N, C-alpha and C positions, 0 to 999 in steps of 0.2 A: 550452337552453329549457329553463331549471330551473323556472322558472315560468309556463311554459305554462298556461294555463287558472286558474289564479290571480286573483286581484281583490285589491288591496292599498292602502290609502287612506296616504299622508303627509302629516303636515300639515307648514307650516312648510318645504314644497318650496321656493318661489322660487329659493335660491339656499343659495350653504355645504353642508353635510353633509348637507341635507336635500333639498338637489339633486342631491346626489353615489348616494343612495342611489336618487333613482326612476334618475339614470342607467342605473344598476347593473342595477335590475329591468329596465327596457325594454330593456336587450339579453337577458335572458332572458325575454323575450316575456311579461310581467306584462301584465292589465289594470290605468291604474293612475288613481287620483284623487287628483289633486295642486289640495291647498289652503295659500292664504298670504293674509297679509293684503295682500299686496303682491300684490294679482289681477294687475295688467296684466303682471308680473314673471312672474308663475307662469304666464300663459297664453301667454308667448314661450317658456318651457322647454319648455312642452307641445305649442307648435308641432313646434319643433325634434326632438323625442322619436318624435309622433308619422311625421315625414319622414323621421324617422332610421330609424324600426325597422316603420312598418306597424300598431304597435299601437292599440288599443281606449286611448281615454287620454279623461280629463275634469278640467278646472278650475275650479277656485271662489274666490272670497274669503272668506274666515274671520278673523274675530277669535276664537282658542282662552277670550281672557275672559271672554266672552260663551256661558254657559252653555246660553242655547239655541242660537244658532248651531251651536257643535260636535252640538249633537244632531241639529238638520237635517240637516246632510252627510254626516255618516256614517248618516243615515239614508235619503237620495240615494245613498249611494251602494250599497246596499242593495237599494234599489228599482233600480236602474239598471244594476248589474252578476248581481242575485240573488245577493245574499252580500258580504259581505267578508271573506276569506279571512286577511288578513295585516293589521296593523294598526299603523303607525311614529308615533309621540309625537315629535315630530320638534321642536315649532315655540318658539323663549323669544325674547325681547325686551325689551328695557327701557324703564321706564315712562315713556309722555311725559313731558316735561320730568322724569324725571330726571338727576340731577346724576353726578359722577362717584365712583371709589369711595370707598367709605366707612367710616370706621372705626367701629367697635360704637357707641360714642358719640352718634353723628351720626346715625346708622342710623334711617331714619323707619318707623312704621308701614305707610304709604303702599304704601313701596317693597315690605317684604316682603307685605302682601300680592296686593301683585297679583304678585307670584313663585310665592305660592300656588294663586293663581286661574290662571296659565298654564302652570305645568310640571303640580305631582299630580294638581291637581284638574280639569284638559280633558283629561286623559289618563284619569279616572278617568270622567269622563261619556262621553269615546268610548267606553272599554272595558264599560260596562254596557250600551252600545248596541247592539255589536256583540257580545257576549257569546250572546246567546240564539240568536242565528244558527249561531255557529260550535260550539255546545253540541251542537243539532242536525245537524249536518254530524258531528261528532265529530273536530273539524281545524279549528285556527285558530293563528296567531301574532303576538302580540305583545310590539315593541319597544320599549322604550322610550329616547330617550336620555338620559340623568346626565349625570356631572364628575365628574374627578377633583379636582376643587377642593371637594367639598365630603366627601370621603374622606381628602384631605390636610387639610381646615381652612387652608384660602386664606385669608389676611388682608384684609379691606378689602371681605370679597364674600358678608359674610353673608345677606345676603337670599337672594342666587343658588346659594348651599352648602345654605342652609335648604331652598329649594325642590326642587334637585336628588335632595339625600340623601333629602326623604320620599317623591318620584318611583320612586327606587331600592327605597325599604319597601314602599312602593305595586303596584312589579311582583313583588318576591318572596312576599307575601303573595297576591296572583293566580295565583301557582306555582304556592301550596300551593291554594289552595281549586278548580281549574279542573286542574289536573292529569287528574283523571280524565274530563273532558270530552273527552280531545284537545287543550290548548290547552296551549302552551309561551309559556311568556311571561319575557323575560329583558334584560338593561340592558345598552346599552353607556356606555363614559366614552372619549370620543376625544378623542384630539389632530391635528388638523388645519389647515391652513394656510388656514381659510376668511377669508371678507368681516371676519369679527370680530376675528380673530385677526391679521388686519395691520393692524388699525385700533390693535389693544393693543400690538403689534410697534414701529408708526411713531410713536407716545405712547411707548413705555418702549423704547428699542433697548440697550441695555445691559442690562434684565434677560432681553429676549428671547433674545441671544446668550448670556446664561449659562444660558436654559431650556434651545439646543441644545447647549451644552458638555454638561449633564445626559444626556442623552437616548442611550442608547448605539445605535440608528442613525442619530442626528446628523440628523436630519430631521424636522419637521412629516409628518403625515400627509397622504395625497390623499382628498378628500371619496368619489372615485368607486372606486376602486380599493384604497383601502388600504382607510375605514371599510365601504363600497359592499359591498366583497366578504363581510366579517365578519357585514352584515347581511344577501345572501344565503343566508347560510350557515343563520342562526338564521332565516330566513321560509322556509326549501326542508324534504322532505321528512327531508335528511339529521339534518336539526337532532331526532328523536323523542324523543330522550332526553337530551336536553339542557333543564332547566326551574330559573327562578329562579337564576340565573347574573346575575356582572356578568361582563362582557367590558371589558380595558381596550385599547383599542386605541389605545396612545399610541406605539411603537416601542420599549416597555421603561420611558417616561419615570416609568411607577409605581414599579417600584425601588426605587429608594432616594430618590422625591421630589424636586419640584421646584424648586428657590427663588423661587417668585412674590409678587410685591412691589412691586406696582403703586405710581405716585404716587397717594398719598388725596387726597382735598381737606381743610382743616379743619375743623375739630370745630365 
């Protein structure tokens, strides 16, 4: 029960990595506030975890592109739990109506703006709202989900790459500024068999097979047991002297790079 008496807020928690982290935290006794734009799926997960672990857990809808919604959710969690100890900024989703993978010459401003809203800016709003309480208690953990896409500059996903690398820079800057307050801020670049990955693999089977060939462990990670376990470490007291880092939780894929080359739409 490494997170007993700790309150954690996770965005984008209804599925994929967010749900995996929620399941791992629940097994360690955390009090959870889960939010997602898909309120029904989030509520279903909450019901599952309450039944399995008997933990205090609340779920709510949240569109992280809306600053007021993000701030309100964090404030509600703080009021409900008496503070938020652990903040996991995980939410991501494609812009409604966005077309497929795009080469740079066809990249739309609206897609870039959307990515910046829901990754670095949404995380910033949540972090700013959670910060005063963390500073007052002299303890806090912020975990931001970034991506190997930006580190390796994968083609046809420049809007995603830019947003995730901005989030990683935000994480490092917060680590530098807030270390003296007892707040550890770290980034995870995960590689997991999420629903989004499965859609990519179905649309690009040859590329997906190449990715697995160059993964030293030969598989994609499990959102709960592989990614969630690292997030658990970063959320725990064991992480007291680690901040400003990027952990590549990807089975070693980052070592030599991976041949990301999906089918892009015409320019």
